C-alpha positions in Angstrom: 116.0 142.3 88.5 117.0 139.8 91.2 115.1 137.0 89.4 117.0 137.8 86.2 120.4 137.6 88.0 119.4 134.4 89.7 118.4 132.8 86.4 121.7 133.8 84.9 123.6 132.3 87.8 121.7 129.1 87.5 122.3 128.9 83.7 126.0 129.5 84.2 126.2 126.8 86.9 124.4 124.3 84.6 126.7 125.1 81.8 129.8 124.5 84.0 128.4 121.2 85.1 127.7 120.1 81.5 131.0 121.4 80.1 133.5 121.2 83.0 136.5 121.6 80.7 137.8 120.8 77.3 138.6 117.1 77.2 141.4 115.7 75.1 140.3 113.7 72.1 142.2 111.0 70.3 142.1 113.2 67.2 144.0 115.8 69.2 146.6 113.3 70.3 146.9 111.8 66.8 147.5 115.3 65.4 150.1 116.0 68.0 152.1 112.8 67.2 151.5 112.3 63.5 154.9 113.7 62.6 156.5 111.1 64.8 155.5 108.2 62.7 158.7 108.1 60.6 160.8 107.9 63.8 158.4 105.5 65.6 158.5 103.0 62.7 162.2 103.1 62.4 162.3 105.1 59.2 164.6 107.8 60.6 167.1 107.7 63.4 166.0 110.8 65.2 162.5 112.4 65.7 161.9 115.5 63.6 161.4 118.9 65.2 157.7 118.8 64.3 157.4 115.5 66.2 159.0 116.9 69.3 156.8 120.0 69.1 153.9 117.6 69.0 155.1 115.8 72.1 155.5 119.1 73.8 152.0 120.1 72.7 150.6 116.8 74.1 152.3 117.5 77.4 150.7 120.9 77.5 147.2 119.5 76.7 147.4 116.7 79.3 147.6 118.6 82.6 144.9 117.0 84.8 144.8 113.3 85.8 141.7 112.6 83.6 143.3 114.3 80.6 146.6 112.4 81.1 144.7 109.1 81.3 142.6 110.0 78.2 145.8 110.9 76.3 147.5 107.7 77.6 144.6 105.6 76.3 144.7 107.3 72.9 148.4 106.7 72.6 148.0 103.1 73.7 145.3 102.5 71.2 147.3 104.1 68.4 150.3 102.0 69.3 148.2 98.9 69.1 146.7 99.9 65.7 150.0 100.5 64.1 151.9 97.2 64.5 155.0 98.5 62.8 155.8 100.9 65.7 159.0 100.0 67.4 158.4 99.7 71.1 161.8 101.1 72.1 161.4 104.1 69.9 157.9 104.8 71.3 159.1 104.4 74.9 162.1 106.6 74.4 160.4 109.3 72.4 159.8 111.8 75.2 163.5 111.5 76.3 164.7 111.9 72.7 162.7 115.1 72.4 163.7 116.3 75.8 160.1 116.7 76.9 158.9 115.0 80.1 155.7 113.1 79.5 153.8 112.0 82.5 153.1 108.5 81.0 155.2 106.2 78.8 154.2 105.6 75.2 153.5 101.9 75.3 151.1 99.3 74.2 151.3 97.7 77.7 150.7 100.6 80.1 147.8 100.6 82.5 146.5 104.1 81.9 144.4 104.0 85.0 147.7 104.1 87.0 148.7 107.4 85.4 148.5 110.3 87.9 
């Protein structure tokens, strides 16, 4: 019985080392912000409710420093891919939505500096 319990404990420890947590993917970030594209490209003057809900969702997903840095890199990459995104709209998006985001949405941010 003791051997069985020890084996279970070792298996649980190995699994925790292999899967320490659920990392944020760029697909998650893109899904959160996709409804913001009309605002970010200047198509509409205000972000839609779904956009702000996505910003809030992103804030909830990015709670640790590694998650914040990963999300920052995803946002930075997306901003670079879509050349028609207005920099001032992107930078001001969290404020417009009334959601504090721990990093600015920008093509030029050093995501390694995000805490």
